[in-house]
Structures are given as C-alpha cells and as structure tokens.
C-alpha positions in Angstrom: 139.4 65.7 159.9 142.7 66.4 158.2 140.8 66.3 154.9 138.4 68.9 156.1 141.2 71.1 157.4 143.0 70.8 154.0 139.8 71.7 152.2 139.2 74.7 154.4 142.8 75.9 153.9 142.4 75.5 150.1 139.2 77.5 150.1 140.9 80.3 152.0 143.7 80.2 149.6 141.3 80.4 146.7 139.5 83.4 148.3 142.8 85.2 148.8 143.7 84.5 145.3 140.5 86.0 144.0 141.0 89.1 146.2 144.5 89.6 144.8 143.1 89.3 141.3 140.4 91.9 142.0 142.8 94.3 143.6 145.2 94.0 140.7 142.5 94.6 138.1 141.3 97.7 140.0 144.8 99.2 140.2 145.4 98.5 136.5 142.1 100.2 135.6 143.0 103.1 137.9 146.3 103.6 136.2 144.5 103.7 132.8 142.1 106.3 134.1 145.0 108.4 135.5 146.6 108.3 132.1 143.4 109.6 130.5 143.0 112.5 132.9 146.7 113.5 133.1 147.3 117.2 132.6 148.8 118.6 129.4 152.5 118.1 129.2 154.1 121.1 127.3 157.6 122.3 126.6 158.2 126.0 125.8 161.6 127.2 124.5 163.0 130.3 126.1 164.7 132.8 123.8 167.6 134.5 125.7 168.7 138.0 124.6 172.3 138.9 125.0 172.8 140.6 128.4 173.3 144.3 128.4 176.1 146.0 130.5 173.5 147.2 133.0 172.2 143.7 133.6 174.9 141.1 134.2 173.4 139.2 137.1 172.3 136.3 134.9 168.7 136.6 136.1 166.2 136.3 133.2 162.6 137.6 133.3 159.9 136.1 131.1 156.4 137.6 130.8 153.9 134.8 130.8 150.8 134.8 128.5 147.4 133.7 129.8 147.7 130.2 128.4 150.9 129.5 130.3 149.5 131.0 133.5 146.5 128.6 133.2 148.9 125.7 133.0 151.1 126.9 135.8 148.1 127.4 138.2 146.6 124.0 137.7 147.0 123.2 141.4 145.2 124.9 144.2 148.1 124.2 146.4 151.0 126.6 145.5 153.5 124.3 147.1 152.6 121.5 144.6 154.9 122.7 141.8 154.3 121.4 138.3 156.9 123.4 136.3 160.7 123.5 135.9 163.1 125.6 133.9 165.7 123.2 132.4 168.9 123.7 130.4 170.2 121.7 127.5 171.3 118.9 129.9 168.0 118.9 131.8 169.6 120.6 134.8 167.1 122.5 137.0 167.5 126.3 137.1 166.7 128.3 140.2 163.4 130.1 139.6 160.7 132.3 141.0 157.3 133.5 139.7 156.1 136.9 140.7 152.6 138.5 140.3 152.9 142.3 139.9 150.3 144.4 141.6 149.0 147.9 141.0 149.6 149.8 144.2 146.7 151.1 146.3 145.7 154.6 145.4 143.2 157.2 146.4 140.1 157.9 144.2 137.8 160.9 144.5 134.1 160.4 144.0 131.9 163.5 143.4 128.8 163.4 145.7 125.5 165.0 144.7 124.5 167.8 147.0 120.9 168.6 147.8 119.2 170.7 150.4 117.6 168.5 153.0 113.9 168.2 152.2 111.4 170.2 154.2 109.7 167.0 155.2 112.0 164.3 156.3 111.2 160.7 155.1 109.7 158.6 157.8 108.9 155.4 155.9 110.3 153.3 153.1 107.7 154.7 150.8 108.7 158.2 151.6 112.3 157.3 151.0 111.4 155.7 147.6 109.7 159.0 146.5 112.7 161.0 147.6 115.1 158.6 145.8 113.0 159.1 142.6 113.5 162.9 142.8 117.3 162.5 143.5 117.6 160.3 140.4 116.6 163.3 138.2 120.3 163.8 137.5 120.7 167.2 139.1 124.0 167.9 140.7 122.4 170.3 143.1 118.7 170.7 143.9 116.3 171.6 146.7 113.8 168.8 146.9 110.4 168.5 148.5 108.7 165.4 149.8 105.0 165.4 149.0 102.7 164.0 151.7 100.5 162.2 149.2 100.9 160.6 145.8 102.9 163.1 143.8 102.4 164.1 140.2 105.2 164.4 137.7 105.1 168.2 137.9 105.4 168.0 141.7 108.3 165.6 141.5 110.3 168.1 139.3 109.4 171.2 141.3 112.4 172.6 143.2 112.0 174.6 146.3 114.0 177.8 146.7 116.7 177.8 149.4 115.9 179.9 152.5 114.8 179.9 156.1 118.0 178.2 157.2 117.9 175.5 154.5 121.7 175.9 154.0 122.3 174.5 157.5 121.3 170.9 156.5 122.4 169.1 153.4 121.9 165.7 151.8 124.9 164.2 150.1 124.3 161.2 147.8 126.6 158.7 146.1 126.2 158.8 142.3 124.8 155.2 142.0 121.6 153.8 140.6 118.8 152.9 142.9 119.2 149.1 142.5 123.0 149.2 143.1 124.5 148.2 146.4 127.2 150.0 148.2 130.5 148.2 148.9 130.6 148.5 152.7 134.2 147.0 152.7 135.7 149.9 150.7 138.2 152.0 152.6 136.8 155.5 152.8 138.9 158.3 154.2 137.2 161.7 154.2 134.5 164.0 152.8 135.7 167.3 151.5 133.2 170.1 151.3 133.3 172.8 148.6 132.0 176.4 149.1 132.6 179.9 147.6 135.5 181.7 149.1 134.4 183.3 152.4 135.5 183.7 156.0 133.7 181.2 158.2 133.9 179.1 161.4 131.3 176.6 162.3 130.7 173.1 163.6 129.5 170.2 161.4 127.8 166.9 162.2 127.8 164.1 159.7 125.5 161.1 159.7 125.2 158.1 157.3 122.4 156.0 156.0 121.6 153.5 153.3 117.8 153.8 153.2 117.2 157.6 154.0 115.2 156.5 157.1 117.7 155.1 159.6 120.7 157.3 160.4 124.0 156.7 162.2 126.3 159.4 163.5 129.6 159.2 161.6 131.7 162.2 162.8 131.8 165.7 164.1 134.3 168.4 162.8 135.0 172.1 162.7 134.9 173.9 159.4 137.1 177.0 159.1 138.3 179.5 156.5 140.3 182.6 157.4 139.7 185.9 155.7 143.3 187.1 155.9 146.4 185.1 154.8 148.6 183.7 157.6 152.2 184.6 158.3 153.4 182.4 155.5 151.0 184.0 153.0 148.7 180.9 153.0 145.1 181.1 153.8 144.0 178.7 156.5 141.1 176.4 155.5 139.7 173.3 157.0 137.0 171.7 154.8 137.4 167.9 155.3 135.5 165.5 157.6 137.3 162.2 158.4 135.1 159.1 157.8 135.7 155.4 158.2 132.6 153.7 156.8 130.8 153.8 153.5 127.2 154.8 153.1 124.8 155.6 150.2 123.6 158.8 151.8 125.2 161.4 154.1 123.3 164.0 156.1 125.3 167.1 157.0 124.1 169.4 159.8 125.8 172.7 160.3 125.8 175.2 163.1 125.4 178.1 160.6 124.2 178.4 157.0 126.7 177.4 154.4 126.1 177.6 150.6 127.7 174.3 149.5 128.7 174.0 145.9 129.7 170.4 146.0 131.3 167.6 148.0 133.9 164.9 147.3 134.4 161.5 148.9 137.9 160.1 149.0 138.1 156.3 148.7 141.3 154.2 148.8 141.3 151.6 146.0 143.2 148.5 147.2 146.0 147.0 145.3 144.9 144.7 142.4 146.4 142.5 139.8 148.0 144.1 136.7 145.9 143.1 133.7 147.0 141.7 130.4 144.9 140.9 127.3 144.6 138.2 124.6 142.6 138.5 121.5 140.3 135.6 120.6 137.4 134.9 118.1 134.2 133.1 119.1 133.0 131.0 116.2 129.2 130.6 115.5 127.9 127.2 116.6 126.3 125.9 113.4 125.0 122.8 115.3 122.6 124.4 117.7 120.2 121.9 119.1 117.1 124.1 118.7 116.4 125.7 115.3 113.9 128.0 117.1 116.8 129.8 118.7 118.0 131.0 115.4 114.6 132.4 114.5 114.5 134.2 117.8 117.9 135.7 117.1 119.5 133.9 120.0 123.0 133.2 118.9 125.6 130.7 120.2 129.3 131.0 119.7 132.1 128.6 120.8 135.8 129.1 121.6 137.8 125.9 121.6 141.5 126.1 122.1 144.1 123.3 122.5 145.5 124.8 125.8 143.4 126.3 128.6 143.4 130.1 128.9 143.2 132.0 132.2 140.5 134.6 132.1 139.2 137.3 134.5 136.9 139.0 132.0 135.8 139.0 128.4 135.4 142.4 126.5 133.5 142.9 123.3 133.3 145.7 120.8 129.7 146.9 120.8 128.5 149.3 118.1 126.8 152.5 119.2 123.2 152.4 120.5 123.1 148.7 120.8 122.2 146.5 123.8 123.5 142.9 124.0 122.3 140.3 126.5 125.0 137.6 126.8 125.8 134.6 129.0 129.2 133.0 129.2 129.8 129.3 130.2 132.9 127.2 130.4 133.4 123.5 130.1 135.2 122.9 133.4 136.8 119.5 134.2 135.5 117.4 137.0 137.6 116.7 140.1 140.0 113.8 139.5 138.6 112.0 142.6 135.1 111.9 141.2 135.4 109.0 138.7 131.7 108.9 137.8 131.3 112.6 137.1 131.1 114.0 133.5 132.5 117.3 132.3 129.6 119.8 131.9 129.0 123.4 131.0 129.0 125.8 133.9 127.3 129.2 133.6 129.8 131.8 134.7 127.9 135.1 134.2 124.9 136.5 132.4 124.8 140.3 131.9 123.3 143.0 129.7 125.9 145.1 127.8 125.4 148.3 126.0 127.0 151.2 124.2 125.0 154.5 124.3 126.0 157.5 122.3 123.9 159.7 124.6 123.5 157.6 127.8 120.3 157.7 129.9 120.5 159.5 133.2 122.4 157.5 135.8 123.9 155.0 133.3 127.5 154.7 132.0 127.9 155.2 128.3 129.8 151.9 127.6 129.4 148.6 129.4 131.2 146.1 127.2 132.9 143.7 129.6 131.7 140.4 131.1 133.5 140.2 134.5 133.8 136.5 135.5 135.4 137.1 139.0 135.4 139.8 141.6 137.3 142.8 140.3 138.7 143.5 143.7 140.2 140.0 144.1 143.9 140.0 144.7 144.5 136.3 145.2 145.5 134.8 141.8 143.3 131.7 142.3 140.3 134.0 142.9 141.0 136.3 140.0 141.0 133.9 137.1 139.1 130.9 135.6 140.8 128.3 133.5 139.1 126.4 130.7 139.7 125.1 127.1 136.1 125.4 125.9 134.0 128.5 126.3 130.4 129.0 125.1 128.7 132.3 124.5 124.9 132.7 124.1 122.7 135.7 123.8 120.9 138.3 121.7 122.2 141.4 120.0 125.4 140.3 118.1 125.3 139.1 114.6 125.8 135.3 114.0 129.2 136.0 112.3 132.4 135.3 114.1 132.5 137.4 117.3 135.9 138.9 118.2 136.6 139.4 121.9 139.4 140.3 124.2 140.2 138.2 127.2 141.4 139.9 130.3 143.6 138.2 132.8 146.3 138.8 135.5 150.0 139.3 134.7 152.7 137.0 135.9 156.5 136.9 135.3 158.9 134.0 135.5 162.4 134.7 136.8 165.2 132.2 136.5 169.0 132.1 136.8 170.6 131.1 133.5 173.6 129.2 135.0 173.4 126.1 132.9 174.1 125.4 129.2 171.7 127.0 126.7 169.2 126.5 125.2 166.7 126.7 128.1 163.1 125.7 128.1 160.1 125.8 130.5 158.6 122.4 131.0 155.1 122.0 132.6 153.4 118.9 133.9 156.4 116.7 133.0 155.8 113.1 134.4 159.5 112.4 134.4 160.5 115.5 136.5 158.4 114.8 139.6 161.5 114.0 141.6 163.5 117.1 140.7 164.5 119.4 143.6 162.9 122.8 143.9 165.4 125.7 143.9 163.9 129.1 144.5 165.5 132.5 143.8 165.3 135.1 146.7 162.2 137.3 146.9 164.3 140.5 146.3 165.9 140.1 142.9 168.5 142.3 141.2 167.8 143.8 137.8 166.8 141.1 135.3 167.4 140.7 131.6 164.2 140.4 129.4 163.7 136.9 127.8 160.9 135.6 125.7 158.9 132.4 125.4 158.7 130.6 122.1 155.9 128.6 120.7 154.2 126.1 123.0 155.0 122.5 122.2 152.5 119.9 123.3 154.3 116.7 124.2 152.2 113.6 123.3 151.3 111.5 126.2 153.4 108.4 126.3 152.0 105.1 127.4 153.9 103.8 130.4 154.4 100.3 129.0 156.9 99.4 131.8 154.3 100.1 134.5 151.6 98.3 132.6 153.9 95.3 132.0 154.7 95.0 135.7 150.9 95.1 136.4 150.4 92.5 133.7 153.0 90.2 135.3 151.4 90.6 138.7 148.0 89.7 137.2 149.4 86.6 135.6 151.1 85.5 138.9 147.9 86.1 140.9 145.9 84.2 138.2 148.4 81.3 138.4 148.0 81.2 142.2 144.3 81.1 141.8 144.5 78.3 139.3 146.8 76.3 141.6 144.4 76.8 144.4 141.5 75.6 142.2 143.5 72.4 141.2 144.2 71.7 144.9 140.6 72.0 145.8 139.6 69.6 143.0 142.2 67.1 144.1 141.0 67.2 147.7 137.4 66.7 146.5 138.4 63.5 144.7 140.3 62.1 147.7 137.2 62.7 149.8 135.1 60.8 147.4 
C-alpha cells in the first residue's frame, strides 16, 4: 500500500513538473512575441532658443509634426502616457500637450429663391420633377409642375410672377440632389432680402427634406419703416429664427413681397487646426496583375520608417481631369490577437476632379481624400496612423505621385528646469516607472523651441529577463527529471 501511495505521489509530482515546464515555455514565447510587437522607441533632441526678455518663465513650446503626433497617440487611453521630456541627467521635466482648436464661427449660406409652383407636389415623383427644374442652376425662377410627363421645353419654361405669387416662396439649399443634409448642424436664422420699401407683414416658415412632407418651423413679423427713426436709423426686421436644418424651406407671407434672395446662417463648430506634410507616393512596379497596367489602373505605395498621422490626403489635379482613387493603409493588428495578420484596410474611395468650367451644381476643384469626419474634434477620431499607405485608381500617370497629408496640430509645452540638452523620448522601455508631472492648463507665455531629427533607438534584447526565464526552465526541467527517476525507482522496487 505504501508503494502505491509513493507511486501516486511521484506521478502527481511528475504532472506538476510537466505543467511548470509548459507554463514557463509559454511565458518565454510570450516575452519574445512582446519584443517583436513592441512600439518604436525614438529619441528626439529639442533645440532651445535663448529666452527673450518678454518670455522668461522657462516654459518651452514645441510644435509637433505629424510623425511625432502619431507616436504620441499610440494609446487609446490618454492616461497611459508613453512619452517624457528628459534633461541631460534623465530627469523628468513637467510637461503638457495642447491641441489648438479653431473657434466656432458663423457661416452664411445663400439659399436659392423660387416662386412656389402653381401645382404643389403631392407624390415623390412630383417632387423629383420639381427638383429637376430647381437643379437648372437659376438663382431665382418661377417654376411650374407639369401634371404629366414633361418635355425638355416644358421643364425650362418659367412662369411669370403674378396673382399673388409673391406671397409664397420656395427656398432651397444649394446642394446636389444626391447629397444629404447634416441635420446636426447648428442653424440660427434665415435672413430675407428685398428691395427697399416700407412694409409690415406676417411670415410663416416651414421645412422639408422631400418637398412633400412639411413641418412648421417658425412664425415672425417682417418690418421695414419708410422714415428714419429718432437716431437716424431705419428700422428693419428681416430675419426668422430657426433651430433645425432642412433641404427646403417654404415661406408663406400675409402680403406680396418681391424677394431678391435669402441667406441661412449656420454656426460651424470648433475644429482642429490643420497642418500639412508633403509626401511622394512611388509607383508599385510589382503589381500582381499585369492587366491592371493595360487598363490604366495604377498603384502607388508610401512606406515610411515612422507612422504618420493623417486626416486627409490632397493631390494636385490638372485642369479638366477626373481621377478615381482609393486609399488603403496597412494597419497593425491588436496586440491581444496573436493569430491575426496585418492586412490592408480600405479607408476611402472617391472621385476627384478639377474643372476649368464646372458643371452646374458641382464645385470646380475636389482634390482631397478625407479619411475621417471633417467635423470630428476628438483627436483620436480626427486622424489615422500608419506606416504603409497604398493608393490605387485611374487618372494619374504612373510616375511618382506627390501629395500633401493633412493632420491636426499639437504643441508640447515643458518647463526647462533641468540641465540642457533636453530631448523628447517616446516608448522608452526603461522609463515606465517615471512619475508624471503635468504643467497647469493655463500657461504663461512660452518660448518657441524646435525638434531635431528623429532618432530611432534599436530595440535591445532583454538578456537578463530571458536569462532568468532560462534558469527557471532549467530548474523545472531538473525537477521533472528527478520525478521521472523517482518513478523508475519505485517501479523497480515493485517488481
């Protein structure tokens, strides 16, 4: 019985030893994988300019290029800092990064004014025929809505104003039929324009996106006095307050009014200040399909040693050319997904053009591939980070293709209280235990400093850590071998 207990105990020891060996091997392999996927470790010298008499606070401001912004924003969690400003003795300097924003401002959009049609649209087909007439490009017209299938001559025929036509107007946003209206935009008011005349009347404003269903928006009183007031100013009330965006507006007046135009005031929210970086996409001479070259479908690659942060890519398109382009990026997989492989991800596919005489309803130049929402204010939502970029499409020649990358602006502030020279270190594996020291939000005037050339620090192999793991594996292997010898000895005693 004792022999059986000893054998069972030896078997359990052997199983435990095998488990320890397996765990040690997995941890060792994991440490190698972590080393291969470690972020780029860079050191960038900071060139300090002598302080001016007007700036003696010691605060230095460094404008960050798009490559550095991409390295700084590697983490989705802003609290997980991966950068430090160090002095010559590797002392940490108090720092703060700020993202300047363009303030919100009002923008005026000129609406197209038409007399309300004699026959109001009742169905979506009626609305489509009316939209076709409105897209004729006239800034003011009196339109008719045919009751049957119209001819081209009927569509361009304009009805003379009269019989109270000036009492109801259709105001349209200057957008193409296939465009959508941003319902989240902050609209303030519609200002009506008319020839100078004394008037007083009531106005009702309705909104619609399809010309069939209408919602009441506001009521107002329009007024213009004939004689100047006591302060020699003529009283005039021509604005109607609105709070929601629509594609079409229907204006109903209590008396005829000869409108000459209307303006919509929109508040453009604050947005990131944009900076640029010039790059050159090189032709990919190793395209997989030779048929693509014969079909004039080109492919260009942009490979850089350090990722760049991009919100948009702008091209120089010659006059009267149309390019169809798609842009992809080789985005890294998540670190937790060990079995995934980096792959090209399509970011956008658009048609760009440059018209000398643009068609009706089209902008003359559309030369920018926007990769993110232009209204995004969060930095994580306003840029994409990648090292390799691929451009495909028709239109451009197969020669190197110059482009301009757009991205947000950021500035680094730090207090130069240590010993020069200073440098910015990013993704340093040895500085993970350094204390964070932030400057206050409201900073005094700063002295301008500049970044030097980016220095990529070669990844060092942590031999000490691997040596400790190796010793652990040897010890566990020895324990397993001892357990195996014990089991063999017990088997011989049993025999």
